[in-house]
SERO-4910 file (N, C-alpha, C, O; in steps of 0.05 Angstrom, whole numbers):
BEGIN
 pado doro    nc1    nc2    nc3   cac1   cac2   cac3    cc1    cc2    cc3    oc1    oc2    oc3
  Met    A    583   -248   -177    559   -258   -163    543   -273   -184    532   -294   -177
  Glu    A    543   -265   -208    528   -285   -227    537   -310   -233    521   -325   -245
  Tyr    A    560   -318   -227    572   -342   -229    566   -362   -204    566   -387   -206
  Ile    A    561   -349   -180    552   -366   -157    525   -375   -156    519   -397   -145
  Phe    A    506   -357   -167    482   -366   -164    473   -391   -177    454   -402   -166
  Pro    A    483   -401   -199    476   -425   -211    488   -451   -194    478   -473   -195
  Ile    A    510   -444   -180    523   -464   -164    507   -467   -138    504   -489   -128
  Ile    A    497   -446   -127    480   -451   -104    454   -461   -111    446   -480    -97
  Ile    A    441   -454   -129    416   -467   -139    419   -496   -147    402   -512   -139
  Ser    A    440   -504   -162    448   -531   -163    452   -549   -139    443   -572   -137
  Ala    A    467   -533   -118    472   -547    -91    445   -549    -76    440   -568    -62
  Thr    A    431   -531    -79    403   -539    -62    387   -558    -75    376   -575    -62
  Val    A    385   -557   -104    369   -581   -116    383   -606   -112    368   -625   -108
  Thr    A    409   -610   -111    424   -636   -101    415   -644    -74    407   -667    -69
  Ile    A    415   -623    -56    412   -634    -28    380   -640    -27    372   -660    -14
  Met    A    364   -627    -39    332   -633    -42    328   -661    -49    315   -677    -36
  Leu    A    342   -668    -75    337   -691    -84    350   -716    -66    336   -737    -63
  Phe    A    374   -713    -56    384   -731    -38    368   -736     -8    365   -758      2
  Ser    A    361   -714      2    346   -716     23    320   -727     19    310   -741     37
  Phe    A    307   -721     -4    280   -732     -9    283   -766    -12    266   -781     -3
  Met    A    302   -774    -24    311   -803    -29    312   -815     -2    298   -835      4
  Phe    A    332   -802     18    333   -814     41    308   -815     59    304   -834     74
  Ser    A    290   -793     55    264   -792     67    246   -816     58    232   -830     73
  Ile    A    249   -818     33    231   -841     22    241   -867     30    224   -884     36
  Tyr    A    268   -873     31    281   -893     44    270   -903     70    263   -926     74
  Asn    A    268   -880     89    263   -883    117    235   -890    122    228   -904    141
  Ile    A    216   -880    102    191   -881    102    184   -914     95    166   -926    106
  Ala    A    201   -925     74    197   -951     66    205   -968     91    189   -985     99
  Met    A    229   -963    103    239   -978    125    217   -978    151    216   -996    167
  Tyr    A    200   -956    151    181   -952    172    159   -976    166    152   -991    183
  Phe    A    152   -976    144    134   -990    136    142  -1023    137    125  -1041    140
  Arg    A    163  -1027    133    175  -1056    133    180  -1066    159    179  -1090    164
  Thr    A    188  -1047    178    198  -1059    206    173  -1063    222    152  -1050    221
  Val    A    180  -1088    240    159  -1098    256    159  -1084    281    137  -1077    290
  Lys    A    182  -1078    295    190  -1069    322    179  -1041    322    185  -1024    305
  Glu    A    164  -1036    343    152  -1006    346    169   -986    350    165   -964    339
  Val    A    190   -990    366    206   -969    371    225   -962    350    232   -939    347
  Arg    A    234   -982    333    249   -980    306    230   -963    287    239   -944    275
  Arg    A    202   -973    285    184   -957    270    184   -927    273    184   -911    254
  Ala    A    184   -923    301    182   -890    309    210   -879    302    213   -856    295
  Trp    A    233   -896    304    257   -882    301    262   -875    273    274   -855    267
  Tyr    A    250   -896    250    252   -888    222    232   -865    217    238   -848    200
  Arg    A    210   -863    229    193   -842    221    208   -815    227    207   -795    213
  Ala    A    221   -817    251    235   -792    261    257   -784    242    260   -760    236
  Arg    A    272   -804    231    293   -796    214    280   -788    185    291   -771    171
  Ala    A    258   -801    178    245   -789    153    235   -760    157    237   -745    138
  Arg    A    224   -751    179    217   -725    186    245   -710    183    247   -692    166
  Gln    A    264   -715    198    292   -704    195    300   -696    167    305   -672    162
  Tyr    A    301   -715    150    305   -712    120    288   -694    106    297   -678     90
  Phe    A    261   -696    113    242   -676    101    246   -652    110    243   -634     94
  Ala    A    253   -646    134    257   -618    145    282   -607    127    283   -583    124
  Ile    A    300   -621    117    323   -610    102    315   -607     75    326   -590     61
  Val    A    298   -621     65    284   -618     38    269   -588     38    274   -570     21
  Met    A    250   -584     61    238   -560     64    258   -535     64    255   -515     50
  Phe    A    277   -537     80    298   -516     84    308   -510     57    305   -487     47
  Ala    A    321   -530     45    333   -526     17    316   -515     -6    323   -502    -25
  Phe    A    288   -524      0    271   -515    -20    266   -482    -14    264   -465    -31
  Ala    A    265   -480      8    262   -447     17    283   -432      4    279   -412    -11
  Ile    A    309   -443     12    332   -423      2    333   -423    -29    343   -404    -41
  Asn    A    322   -444    -41    323   -443    -70    304   -424    -82    310   -409   -101
  Gln    A    279   -425    -70    259   -406    -78    269   -379    -73    266   -362    -91
  Met    A    281   -371    -50    289   -343    -45    312   -335    -69    311   -313    -79
  Met    A    330   -352    -75    346   -348    -97    333   -341   -125    341   -324   -141
  Leu    A    314   -356   -128    301   -357   -157    282   -333   -160    282   -320   -181
  Phe    A    264   -326   -138    244   -305   -141    249   -286   -117    247   -292    -93
  Asn    A    255   -259   -129    260   -237   -108    234   -221   -107    230   -201   -122
  Tyr    A    216   -230    -89    190   -219    -83    186   -217    -55    196   -235    -41
  Trp    A    171   -196    -45    169   -196    -16    153   -218     -2    157   -224     21
  Tyr    A    135   -229    -20    114   -254     -9    132   -277    -11    130   -294      7
  Thr    A    148   -280    -29    166   -304    -31    185   -307     -5    191   -328      4
  Tyr    A    194   -282      4    208   -284     26    193   -290     52    205   -300     71
  Val    A    166   -282     54    152   -287     75    146   -315     78    149   -327     99
  Ile    A    137   -325     55    131   -353     56    154   -369     61    151   -388     75
  Cys    A    179   -364     50    205   -382     54    209   -376     85    216   -395     98
  Ala    A    207   -356     97    214   -352    125    195   -371    141    203   -388    157
  Ile    A    174   -368    135    154   -392    150    163   -419    143    164   -434    162
  Leu    A    169   -425    124    179   -453    115    208   -460    131    215   -481    141
  Ile    A    220   -439    130    247   -444    147    243   -448    174    257   -465    187
  Ile    A    226   -435    184    220   -437    214    209   -461    219    218   -475    237
  Phe    A    187   -470    204    175   -497    205    195   -519    202    194   -540    215
  Ala    A    213   -514    184    236   -536    179    255   -539    199    264   -562    204
  Ile    A    263   -518    213    280   -521    235    262   -529    259    273   -544    275
  Ala    A    239   -522    265    224   -538    287    223   -568    277    229   -585    295
  Asn    A    217   -576    256    211   -606    252    240   -618    256    241   -639    269
  Tyr    A    263   -606    247    288   -617    247    293   -620    279    300   -642    287
  Gln    A    292   -604    295    297   -604    322    278   -626    339    285   -641    357
  Tyr    A    251   -623    327    236   -647    340    243   -675    331    240   -695    345
  Ala    A    254   -676    307    265   -704    295    289   -712    311    291   -736    319
  Ile    A    307   -693    318    331   -702    332    327   -712    360    340   -731    370
  Arg    A    308   -697    374    300   -705    402    287   -733    400    292   -750    417
  Ala    A    269   -735    379    255   -762    375    275   -783    371    272   -805    382
  Lys    A    295   -778    356    310   -800    348    327   -808    374    333   -832    378
  Arg    A    336   -788    392    356   -793    414    337   -809    432    347   -829    444
  Tyr    A    309   -802    435    295   -814    457    290   -846    448    292   -864    465
  Phe    A    283   -851    422    282   -878    411    304   -893    415    303   -915    425
  Glu    A    328   -879    407    353   -896    408    357   -903    436    370   -924    438
  Ser    A    349   -893    456    353   -900    484    335   -926    494    339   -939    514
  His    A    315   -931    475    301   -954    481    307   -977    464    292   -997    467
  Phe    A    325   -977    446    331  -1001    431    337  -1025    446    327  -1047    439
  Ala    A    353  -1022    466    361  -1044    481    335  -1061    497    332  -1085    499
  Glu    A    318  -1041    508    293  -1055    519    279  -1068    497    268  -1090    503
  Glu    A    275  -1061    474    259  -1068    454    271  -1098    443    257  -1117    434
  Asp    A    298  -1095    445    309  -1120    435    307  -1143    453    303  -1166    446
  Ala    A    311  -1135    476    306  -1153    498    279  -1165    502    275  -1188    510
  Ala    A    260  -1146    496    230  -1157    495    229  -1177    475    220  -1199    481
  Trp    A    238  -1171    451    234  -1190    427    248  -1215    432    238  -1237    425
  Asp    A    269  -1214    445    286  -1239    448    273  -1256    468    275  -1281    469
  Ala    A    257  -1241    487    241  -1259    507    215  -1271    495    205  -1292    502
  Leu    A    206  -1254    475    178  -1266    460    188  -1290    445    175  -1311    443
  Lys    A    215  -1286    431    222  -1312    414    226  -1334    431    214  -1354    425
  Lys    A    239  -1335    453    241  -1358    469    216  -1366    482    214  -1389    490
  Lys    A    199  -1351    484    171  -1361    496    156  -1374    470    142  -1393    475
  Gln    A    159  -1366    446    146  -1377    426    161  -1404    420    147  -1424    415
  Gln    A    190  -1404    419    202  -1432    418    193  -1452    436    186  -1475    430
  Gln    A    192  -1442    462    183  -1464    483    154  -1472    482    147  -1494    491
  Lys    A    137  -1455    470    111  -1463    465    107  -1482    443     88  -1498    443
  Val    A    127  -1481    421    125  -1499    399    132  -1527    407    119  -1547    399
  Arg    A    155  -1530    426    163  -1557    432    143  -1572    449    148  -1596    456
***
């Protein structure tokens, strides 16, 4: 048992780091993107990765500190992380279904701008 705890803690820290990096990447893409539906999609993906960070953080803290209040706070964090993850999945699916409409609207806008220039 004492050999598996460092592996679990290392795994949760690794998951937290990679998820945090992906979350920051998606936030950066949110600010760089002009299309509104894509912006909302990137924001939902960032929320999804941040929920993974919260979940891994809670598991990590429960492994490190064995106090009753740690378990209570981590349980609240885990519930909040699961709710955020489910919301992010639903939001991503919703916005993915509107990609074609947004692309068609942007193509129409580009054509209109090109006709205006001529």
